[in-house]
N, C-alpha and C positions, 0 to 999 in steps of 0.2 A: 745213448750213443748214436742211434740211427736218425734222429731228428735232424733235418738238413738245414736248419736256420740258426742264427746266433741265439744263444741262451745265456742268461745271467741268473745266478742263484744268490740270494741274500739271506744269510743266517743271522737272525736278530736275537734269538733266545737260546733255548736248549734244543738241539737236534739229536735225536737218538732213535735207535732201533731201525729195523728194516724199512718201515714206512717213510721215515725222514730221509734215510740214505737213498731209498729208491726214487724219491721225488726230487732229490738234489743232484743235478748232474755235475759231480766233482770234476768231470773231464773237460768242461768248458771254462767259463769264467765264474769264479766264486768269490763273493765279497762276504766278509764276516765282521760283525761288531766285535770290538775287543772284549766286551763283557759276555759274549756268547760262548756256548760250549757245544761240541759235536762229538758224539761217541757212538759206537756200534750197538751198545746195549744200554738200557736205562741204568743209572748208577745203583739203584737198589738191587736190581737183578745181578749186576756185576758183583756187588758186595755179598749177596746171597751165595753166589758160586765160590768166591774167594774165601769166605769165612765158613762155608758149609753149614749155613743156617737158613731156615725159611724166613726168619724175621731179623735181618741185621739191624744193629743199633745205629743211631744217627752218627755216632763216632766212627763206626765201621764204614758207613757210606761216605763220610767226609774223607777218611783215609784213602778209600778207593779212588775218589775223585782227585785227590792230590797226586796219586801215582799214575793216573791215566793221562796220556797226551791228548787232551780234548780242547785245549784253549785255541784261540785264533792264532796266537803266536806259534804254538806247536804245529798246528796244521799248515800254516804258511811255511814254516821251516821244512816240513815234510813235502812241500810242493802240492798240497791239496787245496790250498786257499791262495788266491792271487792277491787280494787286497784286504787289508785290515782297516776298518773305519773306527775311529774313536767314538764311543758312545758318550758324548759330552753331557754335562749337566744342563746345558742350554739345548733344548730340542731343535731349535732353528739351526744351530751350528751342526748338529748331528745330521739333520735333513740336508743341509747344503753339502756336507762332506759325502753323504751317501749319494746324492745326485751326481756329484763330480766323479765318484767311483763308478757309477753305472754308465755314465757317458763314456768314460775311458775304457771300460770293459767292452762296451758296444763298439767303440772305435777300433779296438784290437781285433775284433771279429769281422767287422764290416768289409765286404769285398772278397772274403774267402769263399771258395766254392763249397758246396755241401760235402764233397769228398775231403777237402782240406779240414773242414770243421770236424768231421767224423774222425779223421786221422789224429787231430790234436787231442780229442777225447780219448781215443784208444791208446795213444802213446803215453799220455799222462798216467794212466792206470795200469800199465804193464808192469810186471815184476821188475824188469830192467830199470824203469824210471823210478820206481819206489826204492829199489836198492841204491840207486844213484843218490837219492835224497837222504838216505840214512848213513851215508859214508861220512 
């Protein structure tokens, strides 16, 4: 939150646990591949808690993933991701789409003061904003 310059996060694979969430400023501009996942805890850990077992089965982990709102589409609907980029079969198409998304994300932040940037981040993650997206 307090970094005074434009930031853009790109989630390309699986983002999980405190380390990933701590280094991804969901409060600014976030781009996510449609094939990526982001969750608070690693799926095996979530399944372990849900099924009360130290060693959840692959089926339990899969079922846990199906019930968690971790996809790019889910996170965009919740207001935590700004842009979803298609992870195309052709890597050149994916790279071109990602470049366009990065340029657009920067454009949306360019010219904003450090105070405005911090306010955007703070407003996005307040309970009021999260509740608004869940309605």
